[in-house]
PLY file of the C-alpha trace (Angstrom):
ply
format ascii 1.0
element vertex 184
property float x
property float y
property float z
element edge 183
property int vertex1
property int vertex2
end_header
0.00 0.00 0.00
1.32 3.49 -0.82
-0.31 6.46 0.84
0.38 10.07 -0.18
-0.42 12.79 2.36
0.06 16.54 2.18
-0.65 19.21 4.77
-0.06 22.92 5.24
2.89 23.21 7.60
2.75 26.93 8.35
6.40 27.62 7.51
6.94 28.16 3.79
4.21 26.15 2.17
3.03 22.61 1.92
4.64 19.55 3.48
4.52 16.41 1.38
4.77 12.95 2.90
4.93 9.64 1.11
4.29 6.64 3.28
5.43 3.33 1.84
3.57 1.06 4.22
4.35 -2.56 3.48
2.42 -5.53 4.81
5.27 -6.44 7.17
5.44 -2.84 8.48
9.23 -3.18 8.87
10.53 -1.16 5.94
8.28 1.87 6.06
9.77 5.09 4.75
8.79 8.73 5.01
10.13 11.35 2.64
9.49 14.99 3.39
10.01 18.30 1.62
9.46 21.10 4.13
10.80 24.63 4.16
10.78 24.67 7.95
13.87 22.50 8.45
14.47 19.23 10.25
13.34 20.50 13.65
10.02 21.52 12.12
9.74 18.05 10.56
10.12 16.34 13.93
7.60 18.75 15.45
5.13 17.69 12.75
5.93 14.00 13.23
5.15 14.27 16.95
1.63 15.34 16.01
0.97 12.38 13.72
-0.50 9.21 15.14
1.48 6.44 13.52
0.70 2.90 14.56
3.69 1.20 12.96
7.43 1.68 13.50
9.04 3.64 10.68
12.45 4.59 9.38
12.77 8.28 8.54
14.62 9.58 5.52
14.53 13.35 5.58
15.87 15.23 2.56
15.88 18.99 2.13
16.52 20.72 -1.20
18.49 23.95 -1.42
17.51 25.67 -4.67
20.35 27.74 -6.11
20.15 30.00 -9.16
22.18 32.82 -10.68
20.54 35.46 -8.50
21.19 33.52 -5.26
23.81 35.11 -3.08
26.27 33.16 -0.95
24.36 34.52 2.08
21.09 33.00 0.76
22.61 29.52 0.62
24.25 30.00 4.02
20.98 31.15 5.59
19.04 28.19 4.16
21.67 25.70 5.33
21.82 27.30 8.79
18.02 27.09 8.97
18.35 23.33 8.56
21.30 23.03 10.94
21.30 25.92 13.45
24.63 24.90 15.03
26.44 24.60 11.67
27.36 27.11 9.03
28.93 26.83 5.62
31.48 29.09 4.03
32.61 29.13 0.41
36.30 29.49 -0.47
38.29 30.32 -3.60
40.44 27.22 -3.39
39.95 23.59 -2.52
41.15 22.29 0.83
42.65 18.86 1.37
41.16 16.02 3.36
41.12 16.94 7.07
42.66 20.32 6.27
41.29 23.74 6.96
40.80 26.54 4.48
42.84 29.73 4.53
40.84 32.61 6.04
41.92 35.00 3.26
40.42 32.58 0.69
36.89 32.97 2.12
34.38 34.38 -0.36
32.20 37.29 0.80
28.56 36.51 1.57
27.29 39.27 -0.77
28.64 37.55 -3.92
26.15 36.08 -6.38
26.50 32.33 -6.99
26.03 33.05 -10.72
29.32 34.99 -10.66
31.11 31.98 -9.14
29.77 29.15 -11.30
27.81 28.65 -14.51
26.43 25.25 -13.39
23.06 26.75 -12.53
20.26 26.39 -11.69
20.90 23.62 -9.19
18.94 21.78 -6.55
21.25 20.46 -3.85
19.66 17.72 -1.76
20.92 17.70 1.82
20.04 15.05 4.38
21.02 14.89 8.01
22.56 11.45 7.37
25.02 13.00 4.88
28.59 13.48 6.14
30.37 16.81 6.00
32.77 15.31 3.48
29.88 14.19 1.26
28.33 17.67 1.38
31.63 19.31 0.48
32.12 16.87 -2.41
28.55 17.43 -3.60
29.07 21.20 -3.86
32.35 20.67 -5.67
31.03 18.12 -8.18
27.64 19.77 -8.82
28.65 23.44 -8.69
32.44 23.57 -8.76
32.35 25.43 -5.43
34.68 24.84 -2.51
32.80 24.52 0.74
33.86 24.25 4.37
31.46 23.44 7.22
31.89 25.05 10.65
30.34 23.92 13.95
29.27 26.30 16.70
31.16 25.99 19.96
29.79 28.59 22.36
30.46 31.90 20.63
33.10 30.47 18.28
32.78 28.69 14.93
35.22 25.79 14.47
36.09 24.13 11.17
34.99 20.49 11.14
38.24 19.27 9.59
38.91 16.38 11.99
35.26 15.29 12.04
34.46 15.49 8.31
33.32 11.87 8.50
30.54 12.76 10.98
27.01 13.20 9.69
25.48 16.66 9.59
23.07 15.52 12.31
25.97 14.44 14.56
27.80 17.73 13.94
24.70 19.80 14.66
23.86 17.87 17.84
27.46 18.15 19.08
27.43 21.90 18.42
24.16 22.20 20.34
25.54 20.21 23.31
28.78 22.21 23.47
27.03 25.57 23.10
24.49 24.77 25.80
27.20 23.47 28.16
29.19 26.67 27.71
26.08 28.81 28.28
25.33 26.94 31.52
28.86 27.65 32.78
28.26 31.40 32.58
0 1
1 2
2 3
3 4
4 5
5 6
6 7
7 8
8 9
9 10
10 11
11 12
12 13
13 14
14 15
15 16
16 17
17 18
18 19
19 20
20 21
21 22
22 23
23 24
24 25
25 26
26 27
27 28
28 29
29 30
30 31
31 32
32 33
33 34
34 35
35 36
36 37
37 38
38 39
39 40
40 41
41 42
42 43
43 44
44 45
45 46
46 47
47 48
48 49
49 50
50 51
51 52
52 53
53 54
54 55
55 56
56 57
57 58
58 59
59 60
60 61
61 62
62 63
63 64
64 65
65 66
66 67
67 68
68 69
69 70
70 71
71 72
72 73
73 74
74 75
75 76
76 77
77 78
78 79
79 80
80 81
81 82
82 83
83 84
84 85
85 86
86 87
87 88
88 89
89 90
90 91
91 92
92 93
93 94
94 95
95 96
96 97
97 98
98 99
99 100
100 101
101 102
102 103
103 104
104 105
105 106
106 107
107 108
108 109
109 110
110 111
111 112
112 113
113 114
114 115
115 116
116 117
117 118
118 119
119 120
120 121
121 122
122 123
123 124
124 125
125 126
126 127
127 128
128 129
129 130
130 131
131 132
132 133
133 134
134 135
135 136
136 137
137 138
138 139
139 140
140 141
141 142
142 143
143 144
144 145
145 146
146 147
147 148
148 149
149 150
150 151
151 152
152 153
153 154
154 155
155 156
156 157
157 158
158 159
159 160
160 161
161 162
162 163
163 164
164 165
165 166
166 167
167 168
168 169
169 170
170 171
171 172
172 173
173 174
174 175
175 176
176 177
177 178
178 179
179 180
180 181
181 182
182 183
């Protein structure tokens, strides 16, 4: 049985769910497209009455076109992962290496001035690793990306933990930031 459900989510439009409910109820899958981010998704899921155990696959799409600025992409990514931020750089960095601060591209630049591989729809899931995200931006757009994790009031490059998922990075940033806040 395949059930399609849609509902107004109150953030940026309509949430679409696709339930693949199988007779055994063991391999059920939910896919969601919601402008409100992963936290909003879990808020919605708490309000659904599901009678079978499910596995959740949550994928968000970042739409990028020639009039998108670096800051637009950063804001959308940060909306998905509030304790992470992305920065674009002129040059590529090596595995487990940081990027030179002077190579950072300003947030006001238009993506169309940096690449001609547009428009693009970058699918980001919380199960994706930092390394996979960085490779995706490089392969799809030819852009060099570095992810940073919040640590209190500082932003640290995730060079040593590039093999962590975006969810792990975000949760770790949240834990560290809250621990530091509680100390003061």
